[in-house]
C-alpha positions as CSV (number, residue, x, y, z in Angstrom):
1,M,80.3,-66.6,4.3
2,V,80.1,-62.7,3.0
3,E,82.3,-60.7,3.2
4,G,82.4,-57.8,1.3
5,S,84.8,-55.3,0.4
6,M,83.3,-52.5,-1.3
7,T,82.6,-49.2,-0.2
8,Q,80.3,-47.2,-2.2
9,G,77.8,-44.8,-0.8
10,A,74.3,-45.9,-0.6
11,G,72.6,-42.3,-1.3
12,Q,68.5,-42.5,-1.3
13,G,67.3,-42.6,-4.6
14,P,64.3,-41.1,-5.8
15,E,61.0,-41.6,-4.0
16,V,58.3,-43.7,-6.1
17,M,55.3,-45.5,-4.9
18,R,55.1,-49.0,-3.8
19,T,54.8,-51.1,-6.2
20,A,52.0,-53.8,-6.0
21,T,51.9,-57.3,-7.2
22,L,50.4,-58.2,-10.5
23,R,48.4,-61.2,-10.4
24,D,48.7,-62.9,-14.0
25,F,52.1,-64.7,-14.1
26,R,51.9,-65.2,-17.8
27,V,52.9,-61.3,-18.6
28,P,55.5,-60.7,-20.9
29,A,58.6,-59.2,-20.0
30,Y,57.1,-55.4,-21.8
31,V,56.5,-52.4,-19.3
32,H,55.0,-48.9,-21.1
33,E,56.0,-46.3,-18.8
34,T,56.0,-42.8,-19.7
35,G,59.2,-41.3,-18.5
36,P,63.4,-42.4,-19.0
37,Y,62.2,-45.6,-19.4
38,A,59.4,-45.8,-22.0
39,Q,59.2,-48.8,-23.8
40,D,56.9,-49.6,-26.6
41,A,54.3,-52.2,-25.5
42,P,53.5,-54.5,-28.3
43,Q,50.7,-55.6,-27.0
44,G,47.6,-54.2,-25.2
45,E,48.1,-52.3,-22.1
46,G,46.4,-52.5,-18.6
47,A,47.0,-50.0,-15.5
48,G,49.9,-50.9,-13.6
49,P,51.4,-50.3,-10.3
50,A,53.5,-47.2,-9.5
51,G,51.2,-45.3,-12.0
52,Q,53.2,-47.5,-14.9
53,S,51.3,-49.2,-18.1
54,V,51.9,-52.7,-18.0
55,A,51.5,-54.6,-21.4
56,Y,50.3,-58.3,-21.6
57,A,48.8,-61.0,-23.8
58,A,46.5,-62.8,-21.0
59,A,43.5,-61.8,-19.6
60,E,43.2,-58.6,-16.9
61,P,43.5,-59.0,-13.6
62,T,40.2,-59.0,-11.9
63,P,40.1,-56.3,-8.9
64,Y,42.2,-57.9,-5.8
65,R,39.8,-59.3,-3.2
66,V,41.5,-61.0,-0.3
67,A,39.0,-63.2,1.8
68,D,37.4,-65.3,-0.5
69,R,40.7,-65.0,-3.1
70,A,40.8,-69.0,-3.3
71,E,37.4,-68.9,-5.0
72,E,37.9,-66.0,-7.0
73,V,40.7,-66.7,-9.1
74,P,41.4,-70.8,-8.7
75,G,43.8,-72.0,-10.5
76,E,45.4,-68.9,-11.8
77,F,49.2,-69.7,-10.8
78,P,51.5,-72.3,-12.2
79,E,51.8,-75.2,-10.4
80,G,54.7,-74.6,-7.7
81,Y,54.5,-70.8,-7.9
82,T,53.2,-69.1,-4.7
83,P,51.8,-65.6,-5.1
84,T,53.4,-62.5,-2.9
85,E,52.4,-60.2,-1.0
86,R,48.8,-58.7,-1.3
87,D,47.9,-61.7,-3.4
88,L,48.3,-64.0,-0.2
89,P,44.8,-64.9,1.5
90,V,44.0,-63.9,4.8
91,I,44.3,-67.2,7.0
92,N,42.9,-66.7,10.7
93,R,43.9,-69.6,12.7
94,G,44.5,-70.5,16.3
95,D,47.7,-71.8,15.6
96,T,49.5,-68.9,15.3
97,V,49.5,-66.8,18.2
98,Q,53.2,-66.2,20.0
99,V,54.6,-67.5,22.9
100,S,57.0,-67.6,25.1
101,V,60.3,-68.7,24.5
102,D,63.4,-69.4,26.7
103,P,66.4,-67.5,25.6
104,D,68.5,-69.7,27.9
105,A,66.9,-72.5,24.9
106,A,70.1,-71.1,22.6
107,P,73.6,-71.6,23.4
108,A,75.7,-68.5,23.9
109,P,77.6,-66.9,22.1
110,G,81.1,-68.1,21.5
111,A,84.3,-66.7,23.7
112,G,84.6,-62.5,22.2
113,A,81.5,-62.8,19.9
114,G,79.5,-59.7,20.4
115,P,75.5,-59.5,20.1
116,L,73.9,-61.4,17.0
117,Y,71.3,-59.3,15.3
118,V,68.8,-60.0,12.4
119,V,67.2,-58.4,9.7
120,G,64.1,-59.2,7.9
121,D,63.2,-58.5,4.4
122,V,64.4,-54.9,3.1
123,H,62.7,-54.8,-0.2
124,G,64.4,-51.9,-1.5
125,Y,63.2,-49.6,1.5
126,L,66.6,-48.1,2.3
127,D,65.7,-45.2,4.7
128,Q,63.7,-47.8,6.6
129,L,66.3,-49.7,6.6
130,V,69.0,-47.1,7.8
131,T,66.7,-45.9,10.3
132,A,65.9,-49.4,12.0
133,L,69.8,-50.5,12.3
134,Q,70.3,-46.7,14.0
135,E,67.6,-47.4,16.6
136,Q,69.2,-51.1,17.8
137,G,72.4,-48.8,18.3
138,L,74.5,-50.4,15.2
139,L,75.1,-46.9,13.0
140,D,75.3,-43.7,14.2
141,A,73.7,-40.7,12.7
142,A,76.0,-41.0,9.5
143,G,74.7,-44.3,8.2
144,N,78.3,-46.1,9.5
145,W,78.9,-48.8,11.4
146,S,78.5,-48.0,15.1
147,A,78.5,-51.8,16.8
148,G,82.3,-52.7,17.1
149,T,82.1,-56.6,17.7
150,A,78.6,-57.0,16.4
151,R,77.3,-59.5,14.3
152,L,74.7,-58.8,12.0
153,W,72.6,-61.3,9.4
154,F,70.4,-60.0,6.6
155,L,67.8,-62.8,5.6
156,G,67.3,-61.6,2.1
157,D,65.2,-59.9,0.2
158,F,67.0,-56.7,-0.6
159,T,65.5,-55.7,-3.6
160,D,61.7,-55.1,-5.3
161,R,58.7,-53.1,-4.5
162,G,60.2,-50.2,-2.8
163,P,62.3,-47.2,-4.3
164,D,65.8,-48.3,-3.9
165,G,67.1,-52.2,-4.0
166,I,70.8,-51.4,-4.9
167,G,70.9,-48.6,-2.6
168,V,70.4,-51.5,-0.2
169,I,72.7,-54.0,-1.7
170,D,75.3,-50.8,-1.7
171,L,74.8,-50.3,1.7
172,V,75.0,-54.1,3.1
173,M,77.9,-54.6,0.9
174,R,79.9,-51.7,3.0
175,L,78.9,-52.4,6.0
176,S,80.0,-55.9,5.9
177,A,83.9,-53.8,5.3
178,E,83.0,-51.6,8.1
179,A,82.3,-54.3,10.6
180,A,85.2,-56.6,9.8
181,A,87.2,-53.8,10.7
182,A,85.7,-53.4,14.1
183,G,86.1,-56.6,14.7
184,G,82.5,-57.7,13.8
185,Y,81.0,-59.0,10.8
186,C,77.8,-58.2,8.9
187,K,76.4,-61.1,6.6
188,A,73.7,-62.0,4.1
189,L,71.5,-64.7,2.8
190,M,69.8,-65.6,-0.1
191,G,66.5,-64.7,-0.5
192,N,63.5,-65.7,-3.7
193,H,64.1,-61.8,-5.1
194,E,68.2,-62.5,-5.2
195,L,67.3,-65.5,-7.4
196,L,64.5,-63.4,-9.3
197,L,66.9,-60.8,-10.0
198,L,69.8,-63.0,-11.1
199,G,67.5,-64.3,-13.3
200,A,66.0,-61.7,-14.8
201,K,69.2,-59.9,-15.8
202,R,70.7,-63.3,-16.9
203,F,68.1,-64.8,-18.8
204,A,65.3,-61.9,-19.2
205,D,62.5,-63.5,-21.6
206,T,64.1,-66.8,-22.3
207,P,61.4,-69.3,-21.8
208,V,61.8,-71.6,-19.0
209,N,59.6,-74.4,-18.0
210,S,57.3,-73.5,-15.4
211,G,55.2,-77.0,-15.1
212,A,52.2,-74.8,-15.9
213,G,52.6,-73.5,-19.4
214,T,55.8,-70.8,-20.4
215,A,57.3,-68.6,-17.8
216,T,60.0,-66.2,-18.1
217,F,62.4,-64.7,-15.5
218,Q,62.1,-61.0,-17.0
219,A,57.7,-61.5,-16.2
220,A,58.0,-62.9,-12.8
221,W,60.4,-60.3,-12.0
222,L,58.2,-57.4,-13.2
223,L,55.1,-59.0,-11.8
224,N,56.5,-59.3,-8.5
225,G,57.5,-56.0,-8.2
226,G,61.2,-55.1,-10.3
227,Q,62.0,-51.7,-10.6
228,K,63.4,-50.4,-13.5
229,T,66.2,-48.3,-11.8
230,D,67.0,-51.2,-10.3
231,M,67.7,-53.5,-13.0
232,D,69.4,-50.0,-14.7
233,R,71.8,-49.3,-12.1
234,L,72.8,-53.1,-11.8
235,Q,76.2,-53.7,-11.8
236,D,78.5,-56.3,-12.3
237,H,80.0,-56.6,-9.2
238,H,76.0,-56.9,-7.2
239,L,75.4,-59.2,-9.4
240,Q,78.6,-61.7,-8.3
241,W,77.6,-60.7,-4.5
242,M,74.5,-62.1,-5.0
243,A,75.6,-64.9,-6.6
244,R,77.7,-65.8,-3.8
245,L,75.0,-65.6,-0.9
246,D,74.9,-68.5,1.5
247,A,71.2,-70.7,1.0
248,M,71.2,-70.9,5.2
249,E,73.7,-70.7,8.0
250,L,73.4,-71.6,12.1
251,V,74.6,-69.1,14.8
252,D,74.5,-69.3,18.4
253,G,72.0,-72.3,18.0
254,H,69.3,-70.1,15.5
255,L,69.2,-71.7,11.9
256,L,69.1,-68.9,9.8
257,V,66.9,-68.9,6.2
258,H,64.9,-66.9,3.9
259,S,62.0,-69.0,2.9
260,D,59.6,-70.9,5.6
261,T,59.6,-73.9,3.7
262,T,61.3,-77.3,3.6
263,A,62.2,-77.1,0.3
264,Y,66.1,-76.8,1.7
265,L,66.1,-80.2,2.0
266,D,65.8,-81.4,-1.7
267,Y,69.5,-79.2,-1.7
268,G,71.5,-81.2,0.4
269,D,71.6,-83.1,4.0
270,S,74.0,-80.0,5.0
271,I,73.9,-76.5,5.6
272,E,77.3,-77.1,3.4
273,A,75.7,-79.2,0.9
274,V,72.9,-76.9,0.8
275,N,74.8,-74.0,0.0
276,D,77.0,-75.1,-2.3
277,T,74.7,-76.7,-3.9
278,V,72.6,-73.6,-4.5
279,R,76.1,-71.9,-6.1
280,E,76.8,-74.9,-8.3
281,T,73.0,-74.2,-9.5
282,L,73.6,-70.7,-10.4
283,T,77.3,-71.0,-11.6
284,R,75.3,-73.6,-14.6
285,N,73.9,-71.1,-15.5
286,D,71.1,-73.2,-16.7
287,A,67.5,-71.4,-16.5
288,D,65.3,-74.4,-15.9
289,E,67.3,-75.2,-13.0
290,C,67.4,-71.2,-11.9
291,W,64.2,-71.5,-12.4
292,D,63.2,-74.3,-10.0
293,L,65.6,-73.1,-7.5
294,F,63.5,-69.8,-7.5
295,R,60.5,-71.7,-7.4
296,K,60.7,-73.8,-4.6
297,F,62.2,-70.9,-2.8
298,T,59.2,-69.3,-3.2
299,K,57.1,-71.6,-1.0
300,R,56.0,-70.4,2.6
301,F,54.0,-71.3,5.4
302,A,55.2,-74.8,6.1
303,F,55.6,-73.9,9.6
304,R,52.2,-72.4,10.7
305,D,49.6,-75.1,9.7
306,D,48.4,-78.1,11.2
307,G,52.6,-80.6,11.0
308,G,54.2,-76.9,11.4
309,S,56.6,-77.7,14.1
310,E,56.8,-80.9,13.2
311,A,58.2,-79.6,9.8
312,V,60.9,-77.2,11.7
313,R,62.0,-80.0,13.7
314,D,62.6,-81.4,10.6
315,L,65.2,-78.8,9.2
316,L,66.1,-78.6,13.0
317,G,67.4,-82.6,13.1
318,T,68.6,-82.1,9.5
319,Y,71.0,-79.0,9.7
320,G,71.1,-78.3,13.7
321,G,69.9,-75.4,15.6
322,A,67.6,-74.7,18.9
323,R,64.9,-73.1,16.0
324,I,64.6,-71.5,12.8
325,V,64.9,-68.0,12.1
326,H,62.8,-66.7,8.9
327,G,62.0,-64.4,6.1
328,H,59.6,-63.9,3.1
329,S,55.8,-64.6,4.7
330,P,54.9,-61.4,6.0
331,I,54.0,-61.2,9.8
332,P,50.8,-59.9,9.0
333,Y,49.5,-62.7,7.1
334,L,50.9,-65.5,9.5
335,L,48.8,-64.2,11.7
336,G,45.5,-63.4,9.8
337,E,45.6,-59.4,9.3
338,V,45.5,-57.7,5.7
339,G,47.6,-54.3,5.2
340,A,46.4,-51.0,4.0
341,E,47.1,-49.8,0.8
342,E,49.5,-46.2,1.2
343,G,47.3,-43.5,1.1
344,E,43.8,-45.5,2.9
345,D,42.4,-44.5,6.1
346,N,43.7,-47.9,7.5
347,A,46.3,-47.8,9.3
348,G,47.3,-50.9,8.3
349,P,48.9,-54.4,10.3
350,V,50.2,-53.3,13.7
351,V,53.5,-55.0,13.7
352,E,55.3,-54.9,16.8
353,G,58.2,-57.1,16.5
354,P,59.4,-60.7,15.3
355,H,56.3,-63.4,15.8
356,V,57.2,-66.5,17.5
357,Y,55.1,-69.5,16.3
358,A,55.3,-73.4,15.5
359,D,55.7,-74.6,19.6
360,G,58.2,-71.6,19.8
361,L,60.5,-73.5,17.6
362,A,60.0,-70.5,14.4
363,I,60.6,-66.7,14.5
364,A,59.3,-65.0,11.9
365,M,61.5,-61.2,10.5
366,D,59.6,-60.1,8.0
367,G,57.1,-57.2,9.2
368,G,55.7,-56.9,6.0
369,V,57.1,-52.8,4.9
370,T,56.0,-53.3,1.7
371,M,52.4,-53.4,3.3
372,A,52.9,-50.6,5.3
373,G,53.9,-52.4,8.4
374,K,57.9,-52.6,10.0
375,L,61.0,-53.5,8.6
376,L,61.8,-55.1,11.6
377,V,65.6,-55.2,13.2
378,R,66.5,-57.4,15.9
379,R,68.7,-58.9,18.2
380,L,68.8,-62.3,18.8
381,P,67.8,-64.2,21.4
382,L,64.4,-62.9,21.8
383,D,63.6,-61.4,25.2
384,L,59.6,-62.0,25.1
């Protein structure tokens, strides 16, 4: 369980452009950019996100195209690595149509427990997070906990791509103390980007066995939107907090996880076993073991395709619960939609709320805030 006692402020850092995901995974950990974080780039340079210039030894990525992505760059990614953000293909599938869910299927909360809320992927968008929490009545105008005995769960991925990942972590840590003092709680799960940031800090450019050649956490972090400002502000208490996060939890009949994958089954046959195994893996501080954990947590779409509902039932049968609630895979991609880049005339994906699919057994909460979508905060069970 995550119980924080930090009371640091969560001020918004300087506004920066959203960071796109570069597509060649084998880029070494060299970033050359102007300004206070400038570094030398010993190899060739290519245009990078947010006006940066990224140095790399491999070939430059070709222009981004979604519809024919698989044909354009076959076999580009290492085995087991799931591309993220705008590298995901467009999938038009009839099995992602929203279906109604009977709220009575989920058990009622225990006596005295407040309402249950979940938050999808934040990815450093602190301002949007505060606004979404205020809209749900969880924070007051000053950004302080105002929901009494309410229970709030974050589904992971606090950093990368957005402007203030450390500010997001500081806010969650502060709210955990404020909520506890009011008789409620604010807790969080481990996302793949927490594993990525931990790995980048601990192992930097130490080579790991990716299954498809040499890889490093530092390179993977940069390629998945890692922000220099976050790394520079990262402190020991942030690292300790992330390393202690649970991977899954069962609350009021909802199995809460970050990733829409069955890889959790590889780490134990109970929630306690999975959480213990993940923490023990991080404690051993073995780069290859941590890489394998990160790689498995990046898997996605297990609940969307044919057999998706059976995959959900496998997890529910093992860990309990009436339905699964996850982040990780942006709803626009689950629906076969593509978001517009900032500055384009296209308004981008329209995300009205969580996406219910897999015979009503799965609820997706990643509204695609990194692709001009929506940062979702919703009360469970959903009233559809």
